[in-house]
N, C-alpha and C positions, 0 to 999 in steps of 0.2 A: 704570645707563646709559653707557659713552660713544658716541658716535656723530663719527665724525672722516674726511678725506675720504683719500686716496692709493692707494685698490681699484687693481689691474690688472685687473681684474673689475670685475661689476657693482657687487658689493657679499661683503669675505670679514669673516668674522664669526668669534668665539670667545668663547667661551658655555663659563659656571664657575659651576655650582649642585651640592646635595646635594641634593635632593627629588624626586624621578625626576619627579612629578609636572609640574615647571614646564619643562620639556623646552621650548626652542620649538620650534615648526613653523615650516618656512618655506616658498613659496609660488613661482611667478611666472604668470604669465597674460599671451600676448602678445596681442593684438590690432589686427589691423593693423600700425601703427607703432609703437602705443602700448605697454611690459610695464607690471604693476606685480607688483611686488616686497615681498610681505609678513610680514614677522613679528612671531609673537604667542607671548606667553606659553602657555606648558600652563596645566591646572588651577591658579587658584589655592587649590587646597585642599591642604592635609595639610603646609602648612611654618607653625611656631613661629617669625616675626623674634628672638625673646627667648632662641630656646634653640638658637643658631647656624647656624642656617638662612643659607645664600649663596646671590644668583643676581646676579650679573654679568652683564653683555655689555661686551664691545670690537666693536663692528662700523665697520667700515673702507669711506668708500664711495666709487663712481669720479669722479675730479671733473669727465671730460669729456662723460660725457654728463649733458642735461638734466635736473633733478629736479623733479621737485613732492614735499615733503616733507611725511608727514602721520604725528603722532607722537599713542601717547597712555598717558602713563604713571599709577604707579599709586608706590606708597610706595617710596620710597628719595633715593640724591642719582644727579643725573646731569648730566653734561656736552658739550653738544651743542657740539662746537667746527669749523662749517658755512661758513667763511672759504675755506676754497676748495674749495666746487662750485661746479656750477652750476646753480643754486637757478632753479627760476620759480615757486615759490610754497612757504610754507612754514606749518606748522598742528599746530598746539603745543596737547595738553591736558592740562594739570602735573597730576598729583594731592598726596601730600604729600609734606613730603621739600623740598630744594634744588636747583635747576637753573638751571648757567650756560647760552646759548647764545650764542657766537659768531659774526654776521652781518657783519661788519668787511673781509670781504672785497671785491674790485673786482671787482666785478658788471661784466656788459655789458649787460644789458636790467635792465627795472627789473621790478620784484617785489611781491607783496605780504606779508605775513609775521603773522600771528595767533596771541598766543599769551592762550588763558584760565587764568587763577589757580588752584587748587588751595588749599591752608594748607602756609604756607612761606614760602620766600625765592626771585625768579624777579632772577636779572640776565642782562640782556639788554644785550650790547656791542654798537656801532654804531659803524659804519666813517666815517669824518670827511671823506674825499672826493670821496664821492659822496652825491647831496641826501639824504637824511633827511626824513621827516613819521610823527612819533606818535603817536595817540591814545594815554591814558590813561586809561583809566577803575577808580577805587582799589573794593574792594566793602568789605572792616572790617580794609585793608590800609593800609600809606601808601605813597606812590609817590613817588618820587622823579628828575630828572629831571638831569644832570650833561652839560655840555657842547652840552644844546640850552635851549633860548629857549621859551618860551611864547609863542602869539601865537591870539589865538581861543582854542579851545579843543584844541590841539595842541601840540607842542613841533619845532621845525623847529632842524637845525645847521647851521651856518654857511653850507655844500656847496649846501646847497635853494633851489632853482631859480636854480643854476648854472654844476650839472653835468649832462651827459645823462642822468643815470641816476638812477635816484628809486626808494629804498624805502617803501614806504608800511607802515610799521607797526599793528597794531589791539592793546593790551591790554585785560586784561580782571581785575582783580585780584579774589584767593578774600581769603584773610584768612591777615596774612603784609605782606611788601614785595616790589614791586617796585621795580626799583634800572635805571634804563634810561640807559648809559653810553657816549658818546663814549672811541673812542678812537685 
């Protein structure tokens, strides 16, 4: 799964799959001024991952709309390139595989990012220009924090305490590696 910004609409997507039960279900519900867009994989039945099954999602989100993003991943590889989005929050539940999350945007308001690891490797790219305070708890894996310094039970970047905007990241590792990296 790849998630990026740059959509003219709320969301633009290209889904490629060869197991009909995996057809994504897309719904949108508006309640007052708040909308909820849900993109969910169809049944997990019917596919054999070693038998040439394909399930690829390329999703683009609108950069301008405030977005509280919640992602639950299963097995596979994913890239969440979120640096151009107007984020108000991120909640990522990882499955098995490799995930890269780019949070290096020039955000105008504070927000929290909660990342819970599964089995595999997660790389979280963090901004250098806005403050970052990260709490990371390893499960059975290893945590690295490039460009961050340890202060108490947290890691902070150089801009933390100096910038008007701050990103709070809470990472709970599963089995595998969590790589926090200021870029």
